[in-house]
N, C-alpha and C positions, 0 to 999 in steps of 0.2 A: 249466437253469445259472443259479445263483445271483451277481449282482453283488458283487463284494466291492471293497476298494480292491486287494489284488494285483488279481485277475481285471482292473481296468481297468489297472494299472500294465502288466502282461505282455502283454497284449493291444496297449497301446502301442507296446509296445518292438517287436512283431512286426512292429506296420502302418509304424514308422519306419523299420526295416530293410530293409522290402522298398520304400520310397517315399521318390527323394531331394528331391521336397517340404519333406517333414518332418525333413529332416535338421539344419538347423538351427535349428527350433521348441523349444521348450521342453514336457516334459511336463507333462500336465493337475495341477490343484491338485484334490487329495481330502480329505475328510474325513467321518466320522461323525458330525460334532458338529453339529446343524441350526445352532444360534447364535453358528458359526464368521463367520460371513460380518458381520454385525451387529458383534461385538467388534476386527474387523481389516478394517474397510469401508477406511478410509486409507490402508492399505499393500496391499490389493488394487486399489485404483485400476478397478473395474470390468471386472477379468479374469473369466474363468469360474469359479466354483465350483462341483466335483463334489463333492455331499451325497449320501453311501449311507447308505441306509436297511438295518433289520437285515429286511427281508423282501425286499432285491435293488433295490428300485426306485429309480434316480437321480435325484436333481430338481436340476437346471441353473440356478443364480443368478449374475448379474452386478450386484446390489446386495442389501440387507437386504430389500428387497421384491419385487424384482424376480425372477423365477421363469420361467427361459426356456424350460426344457421339464420333462416329468418320463416317465422311460420304465425301461420294463426292458429294453427291446432292445439288447445291447452295441454293435452295429451303430448305431445311433441314436447312442448317450451317444458313443461315435468320432466320427461324424460332427459333431458339434455341439463335443467337444472341440479336431478337425482345425481346424473352421470358426474357432474362437477363437485359435489357435496362430497361422494363417497370417495373421487379423488384427494380430496384432502384430509378426510377422514383416513385414509389409507396411508396415508403418507404419517400425518398425527399419530398413528397408534404405531408405524414402523420406528418413528424416532421414541417413543416412550419403550418399544421392546426391541432393540436392534435383531435384524435379523430375518423382522418378519413385516409380510406385504411388500417388502421391496424389490429392487429391479426387476428381475423375468417374472414374476408371479403375481405382478402388484396388479396389471392389467385383468387376469384370471379371477383376483380377488375379487374387483369393482364388478367385474361378470358375474361370479357368482351372487352378489348384492344385489345388484341390479335385479337379477333375476327374483328373488325374495321381494323386492317392493311391487314389480309387475310382471311375470314370467313372458306377457305378450311382448314388450318391449324388445328385449331383444330377437324376435320375428319382424317386428316393423320397422325398426330404426338399426337395427344393427347386422339386417341379413343373415343372423345365425340362425338355423333350424334343428331341432334335436338331431342327435347323431351327428356326423362329420358337418361340417363347416361349408359350406358352398364355394369351391371353387380352391378347397386344400388339395394340396396337391397329394401324391401316395407315397413318392419318394424322398430323397434327399434332395431338401430344396437348395442345397449349395452348388445343385448340378446345371442349375438353367440360367439364371443372370446374376442372384446374389453373392455367387461364390465373389463375382470382382468388385462388389461396392466396397471393402473396407479398402484396398489397394487405389481403386478410383478416389476412394478420399483426397488419398494422398498423390493424388495424379500420375500411379502408375495403375498399368504401363503406359494408360493414355489419358486426354484431359477430357478429353468428347468420346462420347458413345452414342454413335447417331443411328437409325433404325429407320427405314424406309418401307413401304407397302403398296403395290399396285397390279393391277391385272396382267401378269406376266411378266414382271417388274426379274430383269437376272445381276445377280452381286459382279458381274464382269463389266457390263454396262453402266451400272451405277460409280464403277472404279474408273472407268475412262473417261466417265462423263466429269468426273471432280478432279480430275489430273492427274492419273496412273501413266506410268512409263507403260506404253502399249506393249513392247515385245515381252516386258516382264509378265502381265496379264495373260499375254497368248503362251508363252513357254509354261503358263501355268504354277510360278514363284509361291515357293512358300515362308512362312515364316523363317523357318529354319536355313531355306538356300540363302537368305539375307542374310543372317546371322555367317553362314559359312563364306559366304561373299565376303564381307569385311575381314575375317581370319586370314583368306589368301591375301589379304592386302598386306597381311603384315602388321595389324595393329588390334587391341583386346574393342570387345563390342563396349559402348561408352552408352549412356543417355542420352546424347547428345544427337547419336543413330537415329536417335526413335523419332525424333521430330523430320527425318528423310524421309519416312516410309509411312506406311499405314496395313491393320489389317484388316482383311473383308472375307464377306461367304452370305450363306444364306441359312437360316435356322426358322424352318417353317415357314410359315406365307411372308416370312421380314427377310430384309436383306440387313446385315448389321455393316458397320464403318467405324474402327476405332482407330481413331487417330488425333491430331496435335491441335486441330482448329488451324492448320496454318493450309488448308488447299489451294493451289496459282489455278485451278478453276482448266475447265477442258471445253469438251466438244459440244457444252448446253444441256444442262441437267432437265429443261425443263420440259423436253420435247422426250423421257423415259414413261410419262405415266404413271409419276409416283400418284399417290391418292391420300397417302397417310403418312406420319413422319414423327420421330419420336427422337429428342434433344435431349444428353445428362451432359452435363459441360463442370468441370471444375475447376475452381481457382485457390489454391489452399493459400496462398499469400493475403489474400482478402475475404477467407473464409464464406466465399461464396461459391454453391451449390447448383444448379438449377436445373427445371425439367422444362420440357416445351413439350406441347403436343399440338399437333396441326392434321386437320382432315380439310383435301381440299381445299389448304390455300387460306385457311382460316383456321385461329388461335384457339383452342378449347380451355377456357379457364376462365376462374370467376369475375376476372376484368381483361378482359380480352388484350389492352392495353400491358397488363404489369405482368412483371415476371416470378416465376413461380418458383420458391427457393425449399429446398430439402429439407433447411434445416426452420422450418415452420413446424414440419412434424417432431413431437416429441411424442413417444411412448404412450397409448393411454387416450390422445387426443386427435381427434379428427381435423386434418391437416385442413381442408378444404369446408366449403361452406356446403352444409347441409342441405340435399335438393339442387343442387346446383348443379351443371355440366360435367363436374369429377366428383361428383358422391358415389360413381361407383366405385374411384379410386380409394373413397374414405372407406367403404366398407372391405372391400381386398384388401387395405389395410390391416382393419379390427381381425379378419377372419386369420389373417399373418401373426399376428399379435396371438390372439389362443391358442393358432395351431404350433407356430414354433417361436414359444416365450423364450427359447435359448440364445436366439439370434441378437444380433447389434440393432440399431435405429436404422440404417442406413442399409444394411441386410433386411430387415423388415418391408422396409420400404421400396427396395429393390422386387421383392418374391414377390408383391404387390401387384407392381409393375408386369411381372411376369404370368402372374397367374389371371388379370383383367385384361392386359390386352397382348399375352402371346410373344413378348421379345426376351428375347435369350442368345448367350453366345456360349457355345459349346467350350465346356472349361477342358476335358481333355486334348482335344485341339490345340489349343491357344497351349498348354502346358508340351505340348510334347513338338510344338512347331511346326503342325502339319497344316495351320491355319493359314488359309490364303493371303498373299502380300505382295503389296511392290512400291516401290520407291515412286516420288515424284517425278514425272515428266523433266518438270524443271527443278533444280535445286531452290527451298527456300530455307532462311534463319529462324532459328528457334527464336 
């Protein structure tokens, strides 16, 4: 069946008639004009707009350049429309009764309402089955990667969190290739050693010193490399056999927080030429195109939201990266100063 605006309207009425959860919700906004959002962005205020193409493809937009999903599946279109309608309804209910349906429990409230509309939606579109959500951690979510999220948001301890994976990849080789002092790498320097070195020189440890060194190590299949994006370069990174890399970069002054995933030299993104911004993610909203190359992260984010509603948005996102990709930074080693560290072979300017 070719999806048209009229088909969506009729299907929505039928869905709302048999579901009390949608009774007070507004019907979805539809158009055939691909430029409608750009021309009416201020009045739409991040509402989901369904742009219906002549071939029956529906694009869900929540901004002039923010495509939430693309589909020819009417049930999927209705799911996204209901998710957005319930998001708005939960927010309105919270405004009328402060303390209900807000903050950390808003996502769970919407998930329960969506299950009342159609229990199969959770399994089809959110990868949430009965029992524990897929990929949910059993321990403390702040032990793997999320512990560093809020500090990193303020550029502490480093502006850049880099991760590399490849067959037989060694953390020390990565450090040397990126410009580490070879003597310090060979001696097994730790973060506490560098701090002690500065103290022995008769001056207190300062934030400027962080620009002259980095921390690194191995966690699972990944080498982590924490730095201030000032690597002077080393012996040639391209010869190490890196097949996958993740880059997280923070710039507080410009409110820019980016995420890059590379596999075999190719960026994995909805738009291969675009920059992925973490601030696109808001609790309860899928940050990337449904069905696209980063849809696995959409599902991981939703699982993290439901499993750990107490986390901040940055912590949720980082936890989703950990459960979906396996990247992490050892919290205890960093806090105790036992994480590997080294200065650059050549001084750099902060």
